[in-house]
C-alpha positions in Angstrom: 20.9 -11.9 20.3 21.4 -12.4 16.7 18.5 -10.0 16.0 20.3 -7.2 18.1 23.5 -7.9 15.9 21.3 -7.5 12.6 19.4 -4.4 14.0 23.0 -2.6 15.3 24.0 -3.1 11.6 21.1 -1.5 10.4 21.1 1.6 12.7 24.5 1.9 11.5 23.7 2.4 8.4 20.3 4.3 8.7 22.0 6.9 11.0 24.2 8.1 8.3 23.7 11.9 7.3 22.6 10.7 3.7 19.9 8.5 4.9 18.9 10.5 7.5 18.1 13.2 4.9 16.3 10.8 2.7 14.2 9.0 5.4 13.2 12.7 6.5 12.2 13.6 2.8 10.4 10.6 2.3 8.3 11.0 5.4 7.6 14.8 4.4 6.7 13.6 1.0 4.1 10.9 2.2 2.5 13.3 4.7 2.1 15.8 2.2 1.0 13.5 -0.3 -1.2 11.9 2.4 -2.8 15.6 3.3 -3.5 16.7 -0.4 -6.5 14.9 -1.5 -6.5 12.8 -5.0 -2.8 12.3 -5.1 -2.0 8.3 -3.5 1.4 6.6 -2.7 1.2 4.7 -5.7 0.9 7.8 -8.1 3.7 9.7 -6.2 6.3 6.5 -5.6 5.7 5.5 -9.2 6.6 9.3 -10.5 9.6 9.4 -8.4 11.1 6.2 -9.5 13.3 7.6 -12.1 14.9 10.3 -9.5 16.1 7.1 -7.3 18.1 6.2 -10.3 21.4 8.3 -9.1 21.0 7.1 -5.4 22.5 4.5 -3.4 20.0 1.1 -3.0 19.7 1.8 0.9 18.7 5.4 0.3 16.1 5.0 -2.7 14.2 2.4 -0.7 14.3 4.4 2.6 13.1 7.2 0.8 10.3 5.4 -1.1 9.2 3.4 2.0 8.9 6.8 4.0 6.6 8.3 1.2 4.3 4.8 1.8 3.9 4.9 5.4 4.2 8.8 5.8 1.0 8.9 3.7 -0.8 6.4 6.3 0.0 9.6 8.6 -1.0 12.4 6.4 -4.4 11.0 5.3 -6.0 11.0 8.8 -5.5 15.1 8.7 -7.9 15.8 5.9 -10.1 13.3 6.8 -10.3 14.5 10.4 -10.3 18.2 9.7 -12.8 18.4 6.5 -14.1 15.0 6.0 -12.1 14.4 3.1 -10.1 11.1 3.1 -6.1 12.3 1.7 -5.9 8.5 1.1 -7.9 5.6 1.0 -7.1 3.7 4.1 -8.3 7.0 5.9 -11.7 6.4 4.7 -13.4 5.2 7.7 -11.4 7.8 9.8 -13.9 10.2 8.6 -17.0 8.8 10.0 -15.9 9.8 13.7 -12.9 11.9 13.3 -14.7 14.6 11.3 -17.4 14.3 13.9 -15.2 15.1 16.8 -14.1 17.9 14.5 -17.5 19.4 14.2 -17.9 19.0 17.8 -14.6 21.1 18.7 -12.3 18.0 19.5 -10.7 18.0 15.9 -6.9 18.4 18.1 -7.6 15.1 20.4 -8.8 13.3 17.0 -5.7 14.4 15.4 -3.2 13.6 18.3 -5.2 10.2 18.7 -4.4 9.4 15.2 -0.8 10.6 15.5 0.0 8.7 18.6 -2.0 5.5 17.6 -0.2 5.5 13.9 3.4 6.0 15.7 2.8 3.2 18.6 1.4 0.8 16.1 4.1 1.7 13.2 7.0 0.8 15.9 5.4 -2.3 16.7 4.8 -3.6 13.1 8.7 -2.9 12.4 9.3 -5.0 15.6 7.5 -7.5 14.3 9.0 -7.0 10.7 12.5 -7.5 12.2 11.5 -10.7 14.3 9.5 -12.4 12.0 11.4 -11.8 8.4 14.8 -13.9 9.0 12.7 -17.4 9.9 10.5 -16.7 7.0 13.6 -16.1 4.9 14.8 -19.4 6.0 11.7 -21.0 4.6 11.5 -19.1 1.4 14.7 -21.0 0.1 12.8 -24.1 0.2 10.9 -22.8 -2.4 11.3 -23.8 -6.0 9.3 -22.6 -8.8 6.3 -24.9 -8.4 6.1 -23.3 -4.8 6.4 -19.8 -6.1 3.9 -20.7 -8.6 1.4 -21.9 -5.8 2.2 -18.8 -3.7 1.0 -16.2 -6.5 -2.1 -18.3 -7.2 -2.7 -17.9 -3.2 -1.6 -14.3 -3.7 -4.1 -13.5 -6.7 -7.2 -15.4 -5.1 -6.1 -13.3 -1.6 -6.4 -9.8 -3.6 -9.6 -10.7 -5.0 -11.3 -11.6 -1.6 -9.8 -8.6 0.0 -10.7 -6.5 -2.7 -13.6 -4.2 -1.8 -16.5 -4.2 -3.9 -17.9 -7.0 -6.1 -16.0 -9.9 -6.2 -17.0 -10.5 -9.9 -15.1 -7.2 -10.8 -12.2 -7.6 -8.8 -11.9 -11.2 -10.4 -12.1 -9.5 -14.0 -9.6 -7.0 -12.8 -7.2 -9.7 -12.2 -7.6 -11.2 -15.5 -7.3 -8.4 -17.3 -4.0 -7.5 -15.4 -2.9 -10.9 -16.2 -3.5 -10.3 -19.9 -1.7 -7.0 -20.0 1.2 -8.9 -18.6 1.3 -11.1 -21.5 2.4 -8.4 -23.6 6.0 -8.3 -24.7 8.5 -11.1 -25.7 8.2 -14.7 -24.8 10.3 -15.6 -22.0 11.5 -18.6 -23.2 11.6 -18.4 -27.0 12.0 -14.2 -27.2 9.4 -13.8 -29.8 7.2 -11.2 -29.4 3.6 -11.5 -28.6 0.5 -9.3 -28.7 2.8 -6.6 -29.6 0.9 -5.6 -32.9 4.0 -4.9 -34.6 4.7 -1.9 -32.2 8.2 -1.6 -31.8 7.8 -0.2 -28.3 5.2 -3.1 -27.1 7.9 -5.5 -27.4 9.2 -4.9 -24.0 5.8 -5.0 -22.8 3.6 -2.0 -21.2 5.5 0.0 -18.8 4.7 -0.8 -15.2 4.8 2.6 -14.2 2.7 4.1 -17.3 0.0 2.1 -15.8 0.4 3.1 -12.3 0.5 6.7 -13.2 -2.1 6.8 -15.5 -4.8 4.9 -13.4 -4.0 6.3 -10.2 -2.7 9.7 -11.1 -4.6 10.6 -14.4 -7.6 8.3 -13.9 -8.0 10.2 -10.3 -7.3 13.7 -12.1 -10.1 13.0 -14.7 -12.6 11.6 -11.9 -12.3 15.0 -9.7 -12.3 17.4 -13.1 -15.7 15.7 -13.7 -17.2 16.9 -10.4 -18.8 20.6 -10.0 -16.1 22.9 -8.8 -17.5 23.3 -5.3 -17.3 19.7 -5.0 -13.8 19.8 -5.7 -12.5 22.6 -3.2 -11.4 21.9 0.2 -12.5 24.0 3.0 -10.5 24.9 6.4 -11.0 23.8 9.9 -9.6 25.5 13.1 -8.2 23.3 15.4 -7.3 23.7 19.1 -6.2 21.6 22.1 -4.5 19.2 20.7 -3.9 16.8 23.8 -6.9 14.1 24.6 -8.3 14.2 27.9 -7.4 11.2 30.3 -10.8 9.4 29.5 -9.7 9.8 26.0 -6.7 7.8 26.9 -8.8 5.1 28.6 -11.0 4.7 25.7 -8.2 4.8 22.8 -5.7 2.7 24.4 -7.6 -0.5 23.9 -8.6 0.7 20.3 -4.9 1.0 19.5 -3.8 -2.4 20.9 -6.7 -3.8 18.8 -5.6 -2.0 15.5 -2.0 -2.7 16.1 -2.7 -6.7 16.5 -5.3 -6.5 13.1 -3.1 -4.5 10.9 -0.1 -6.8 11.8 -2.1 -9.8 11.0 -3.6 -8.7 7.7 -0.7 -6.5 6.4 1.1 -9.8 5.8 -1.6 -11.2 3.4 -1.2 -10.7 -0.1 -3.6 -8.1 -1.0 -4.2 -6.7 2.2 -2.1 -3.8 3.6 -3.5 -0.7 5.0 -6.7 -0.3 3.5 -8.0 -3.8 4.6 -6.8 -3.4 8.0 -8.7 0.1 8.9 -11.7 -1.2 7.5 -11.4 -4.6 9.5 -10.4 -2.6 12.6 -13.5 -0.1 12.6 -15.7 -3.3 12.0 -14.4 -4.7 15.2 -14.8 -1.4 17.2 -18.2 -1.3 16.2 -18.8 -4.7 17.6 -17.3 -3.6 21.0 -19.4 -2.9 23.9 -19.7 0.8 24.8 -18.7 2.1 28.5 -21.6 4.2 30.3 -22.0 7.2 28.7 -20.1 6.6 25.7 -20.9 7.8 22.5 -22.1 5.5 19.7 -19.3 4.9 16.9 -20.0 7.3 14.0 -21.2 10.1 16.3 -17.7 11.0 17.5 -16.3 8.4 19.5 -12.5 8.4 19.5 -12.0 4.9 19.4 -13.3 5.1 15.6 -10.1 7.2 15.0 -7.5 5.8 16.9 -8.5 2.0 15.9 -8.2 1.9 12.2 -5.2 4.9 12.4 -3.4 2.6 14.3 -4.3 -0.7 11.8 -3.7 1.0 8.8 0.0 2.1 10.1 0.8 -1.5 11.4 -0.7 -2.9 8.2 1.6 -0.7 5.9 4.8 -1.9 7.9 4.2 -5.5 7.8 3.2 -5.6 4.4 6.8 -5.2 3.5 7.3 -8.7 5.0 6.1 -10.6 1.9 8.3 -8.3 -0.2 11.5 -8.9 1.6 11.2 -12.4 2.4 9.4 -14.2 -0.4 10.1 -11.2 -3.2 6.3 -10.9 -3.6 4.4 -7.8 -3.8 1.5 -7.6 -1.4 0.0 -4.7 -2.9 0.5 -2.1 -5.5 3.0 -0.1 -3.6 5.1 -3.0 -2.7 4.8 -3.9 -6.5 6.5 -0.3 -7.4 9.2 -1.2 -4.5 10.0 -4.3 -6.5 10.4 -2.3 -9.7 12.8 0.2 -7.5 14.9 -2.7 -6.0 14.8 -4.2 -10.0 16.0 -0.5 -10.8 19.4 -1.2 -8.6 20.1 -4.6 -9.9 18.9 -6.3 -6.3 16.7 -9.3 -7.0 13.9 -9.3 -4.5 13.3 -12.3 -2.5 14.9 -14.3 0.5 18.6 -13.5 -1.2 18.1 -9.8 -0.2 19.0 -10.6 3.4 22.1 -12.5 3.0 23.6 -10.6 -0.4 22.6 -7.0 1.0 22.1 -7.0 4.6 23.0 -3.5 4.9 20.1 -2.9 2.7 17.6 -5.3 4.4 18.5 -4.4 8.1 19.2 -0.6 7.1 15.1 -0.3 5.6 14.0 -1.5 8.6 16.2 0.3 11.0 15.1 3.5 9.2 11.3 2.6 9.8 11.7 3.4 13.4 13.3 6.5 12.6 10.8 7.0 10.1 7.9 7.0 12.6 9.6 9.1 15.1 10.1 11.8 12.3 6.4 11.4 11.8 5.1 12.0 15.0 7.3 15.3 15.2 5.9 16.8 11.7 2.3 15.7 12.1 1.7 16.8 15.8 3.1 20.4 15.8 2.8 21.4 12.4 -1.1 20.7 11.7 -1.4 24.2 10.9 1.2 24.0 7.7 -0.7 21.4 6.6 -4.2 23.0 7.0 -2.5 25.9 4.9 -1.8 23.7 2.0 -5.6 22.5 1.6 -6.4 26.2 0.4 -4.5 25.4 -2.7 -7.5 25.4 -5.5 -7.4 22.1 -7.3 -7.5 23.9 -10.4 -3.6 25.0 -10.0 -2.9 21.6 -8.5 -4.0 19.2 -10.9 -1.6 20.4 -13.9 1.2 20.4 -11.7 0.3 16.7 -11.0 -0.3 16.0 -14.8 3.0 17.7 -15.3 5.3 15.6 -13.0 3.9 12.5 -14.2 4.4 12.8 -17.7 8.4 14.0 -16.8 8.4 11.1 -14.6 7.4 8.4 -16.9 9.4 10.2 -19.8 12.6 10.1 -18.0 12.0 6.2 -16.9 13.0 5.2 -20.8 13.2 8.7 -22.5 10.2 7.4 -24.5 7.2 9.3 -25.6 5.3 6.4 -26.2 5.1 5.6 -22.5 3.9 9.3 -22.0 0.6 8.7 -24.6 0.3 5.3 -22.6 -0.2 7.0 -19.2 -3.1 9.4 -20.8 -4.5 6.2 -22.4 -4.6 4.4 -19.3 -5.5 7.9 -17.5 -8.8 7.4 -19.6 -8.9 3.6 -18.5 -8.8 4.3 -14.9 -11.6 6.8 -14.9 -13.8 4.1 -16.6 -12.4 2.0 -13.7 -13.8 4.6 -11.7 -17.3 5.4 -13.2 -17.7 1.3 -13.2 -16.6 1.4 -9.5 -13.9 -1.0 -10.4 -10.9 -1.2 -7.6 -7.8 -0.9 -9.7 -5.5 -2.4 -7.3 -6.0 -6.5 -8.5 -5.3 -5.3 -12.0 -2.0 -4.0 -10.8 -1.2 -7.1 -8.8 -2.3 -9.2 -11.6 0.2 -7.5 -13.8 3.0 -7.7 -11.9 2.4 -11.3 -10.5 1.3 -12.5 -13.7 4.6 -12.7 -15.8 6.5 -13.9 -12.5 3.8 -17.0 -12.4 4.1 -17.8 -16.3 8.1 -17.6 -15.6 7.9 -20.1 -12.5 5.1 -22.5 -14.2 7.0 -22.9 -17.1 10.3 -23.5 -15.3 8.4 -26.1 -13.2 7.2 -27.8 -16.0 10.5 -27.8 -17.8 12.0 -29.4 -14.6 9.2 -32.3 -14.4 9.5 -32.7 -18.2 5.8 -31.3 -18.5 4.3 -33.2 -15.5 1.6 -31.1 -13.9 1.7 -33.2 -11.1 4.7 -31.3 -9.6 2.3 -28.8 -8.3 0.7 -31.1 -6.1 3.5 -33.9 -5.4 5.5 -31.3 -3.4 4.1 -30.6 0.0 4.6 -26.8 0.1 3.2 -26.4 -3.3 0.1 -28.6 -2.6 -0.5 -27.1 0.7 -0.5 -23.5 -1.2 -2.9 -24.5 -3.7 -5.2 -26.3 -0.7 -5.1 -22.7 0.7 -6.1 -20.9 -2.2 -9.2 -23.5 -3.0 -10.2 -23.4 0.3 -10.2 -19.5 0.7 -11.8 -19.0 -2.8 -14.7 -21.7 -1.4 -15.2 -20.0 1.7 -15.6 -16.3 0.1 -17.6 -17.8 -2.5 -20.0 -19.0 0.0 -23.4 -16.9 0.4 -22.8 -16.1 4.2 -19.6 -15.3 4.2 -20.3 -13.0 1.0 -22.9 -11.1 2.4 -20.7 -10.6 5.7 -18.1 -9.7 3.6 -19.7 -6.7 1.5 -21.5 -5.9 5.0 -17.7 -5.0 6.2 -17.0 -2.8 3.3 -20.3 -0.9 2.9 -20.0 -0.1 7.0 -17.1 2.4 6.0 -19.3 4.0 3.0 
């Protein structure tokens, strides 16, 4: 009963004219970002963070959240129509979605992606509303030692769930932790690793790093390709609605994808990307009915399952952020930045100190999912028109907006230079096939880990045993060690690599 009272409070705040408008703007921008290849939600949210300064906290977070889960919808459009995933979580959608489009069934594929996403998004939001309060109660039992152990588990989870080489993921985590050390020491107030550069005494701007690696790095990578490989073609779409047999085939895939996404989205480092990969792998293991096409040749299950999973994962990835204050992926790390801008400390106290923000954000997700299904089904033809914009016109606009966005954060040209520098770093990562997400997680969690470890050691008068004598902390560390042992075992490592290779 208490849940319904909380949701009523949330809808009361979400249904104001202002918040409905910002939810719509966020969903529209998110869909546009998903449709346009080479622009991800991380770079866009980083770019728009300064624009939220003047907004009320609830409106700002509603708009940014709309961008995130909206991009999960929009990414499927180009993946299906032109075999080009607009968003990384839509990579697996290309395998069957584009085959369906080439067979003249692009409409049912797009409808399956939209309807599956809508159902999964609603279920994910319901789970967020139901499980967030009990998790928040548990969070109040966390002290500095427990938070440190939880972050260790989160970083190991990010290594395990990162695609590609385990060694590269570990190196990226350590690089993020090292960059996080630049700035002023928390306890002594002494500048460290700043090399007598005044701008580095506050550390390197997280927004500058995110924009550089994800925004500029992606642009440089795209410009390094021949122009014919960058241009995006256009496909015609007719007959939107799936057949009765399509519905019978896609329904169990949607249910499986939703369950997987809701589970994996909660894990640190999980979210939408891992959920979509895992869903496609699961669908490949399922037996085919008589006369059904194998996956990879235009099977609607290969579209409905991963699209449902990535939307469910996007919604439930808010759970660790809102309950524990721990960002599970780079987008959630930016959401921490947005909350900090508005003087809101992420963590369990958000529910008690800002209930209108907590429940307003959750209620806005249902409204946003409804807006997205309205945007994505009837307006597909508009998104196709946007794909005709030549990349040579598109990338200068992205470069300009990123530079304006990062400059307006601190009114400092040094940050603009840092975006350019990390753009080159991002391109190097691209060439070395290093996934940058673990670096961002190491960067955001590193200073928090250090602060909590030092606080725990101060309270225990330098006794490191505090990390293993407190039950919750010890349990989290044991879980981290077991996770590392399991993933380093040869059989699991080969299965893990196979799961990611299958989506290439």
